[in-house]
Structure formats: C-alpha cells, structure tokens
N, C-alpha and C positions, 0 to 999 in steps of 0.2 A: 344287087338286083334293082332294076328300075321299072317303072310302069311304061309300057310301050306307047301309050297314049300321052303320057306326060313324063318324059325322060328325066325331068328335074325332081320327080317324086321318088324318093328312096323307099323301096318295099322291104328290103332286108339284105342279108349277106350270107355267103356260104364259102367255106374254104377247106382245103386239104392242108394239114399241118403235121408237125412232128413226124416227117417222113424218115423212115429208117430203110435205106436202100439195101443194106446187107440182110436185114430180116424181112424185107419185102412187105412192110406194113406201114400204115399211116393212120392218123386220126382224121375225122371229118366232122364238121360242125356247121350249124346254120342258125340264123335268128330272123325273125320277122317283126316289123313294126306292127303295132296293134291294128292299124287300119288295113293291113294286108292279110290278116289271119282269116282262116276259114274258106279260102278260095283255091286251095290245092297248090299254091305257089311253092311252099316248102317241099312238098312231095316231089313236084316236078324238078326243082333245083337239086334235091338230093339224088334223084335218079340220074340226072344229067351229069352231075359232078362225080358220082360214084362210077358210072360207066366210063367217064373220061379217065379217072384215076386208074382203073383196071387196064384200060387200053393203052394209055400213054406212059404211065409210070410203071406198069407191069407189076402191080401189087399182088400179093397172095392173101392179104387180109386188110380190111378197113375196120377201124374201131370208132365207135360213137358213144359219147357219154352225155348224160343229162341228169337233172335233179330228179329224185324219186317222185316228187309231187308234180312234175311237168308231164302230165298225161298226154296233152296234145302232141308234144315232141316225141314221146314214146310211140304214139300211134303213127306218126310220120315214118319213123324208123321201121316199124313193123310192116307198114304198107309197101315199103321198098324192099322188103325181104331180109332186113337185119334180124338177127336172133338175139334175144335177151339172154345174157350169160350170168348176170347176178348183180350184186351191189358191192361197190368199192367203198368200204367204210372210211370215214374221215378223209375223203379223197382230195378235196380242194379247199383252199381258203376262200371264204365267202362272207363278206360283211363283218369283218373282224372275228370270225369264228371258223370252224371247220364244217364242211358239208359232205354228206355221202353223195355218191353218183351211181346211177344205174349204167351198166356197160352193155353195149350191143356190139355184134360183129357181123360182117358180111364177107363172104368168100366169093371168088370168081364163079360165075354161073348161077349165083343165088339172087341176083338183082331182079326184082319184079316190077 
C-alpha cells in the first residue's frame, strides 16, 4: 500500500497466503507503518482484499490471526465482519519464544 499523494511513501501491506484450493480456504494478513495507523487504511485494504479473494479465488473461508494484545488489529477484523473463534495456544514462533494467536474467520456473504 502506498500513499496516493506520495507513491514513494509505503503505508503498509496486505496479502492472501496459505491458499488451500482443495479446502477452499486461505489466510489473510495486513500490517501498517506507524505513520499510517488510525486512518482506516487497514480496514479498507482488508475489505478490498477479502472481497477479491472470495470473488476471484472462490474461497469458502478466510482465516486471520493476530497477537492477543493487538487490539487495533482485532478491531479491524471485527469491522470487516470477521468472527473471533478463539485462541491458538503457542501458535507461532516470535522473538525466540512461542506466542499465542487469536484466530478470526470470514465466510462468503459476511464481509461488511
């Protein structure tokens, strides 16, 4: 993602990954630079990319994970219609340790 007024200024990124065509599911993620936060950019990017994933890849499920203490990211997911399903304990390696993740899902027709 780049600023329209300054295309050389990176605002963040978003991607669909771990696509499983047989199971018709994938993961989706995003990040924002500190100077880009609080402007609705992540929400807009997540909506656009989620809609694209359902329309073009024909997914039945999108999954999103984030750190339990990343409340702003969780709010973005909820604003877009993702449903919090629970906590994946010791889910990912993070800074030479293991970290839990909160998992959210979105099904076709739930995008808000």
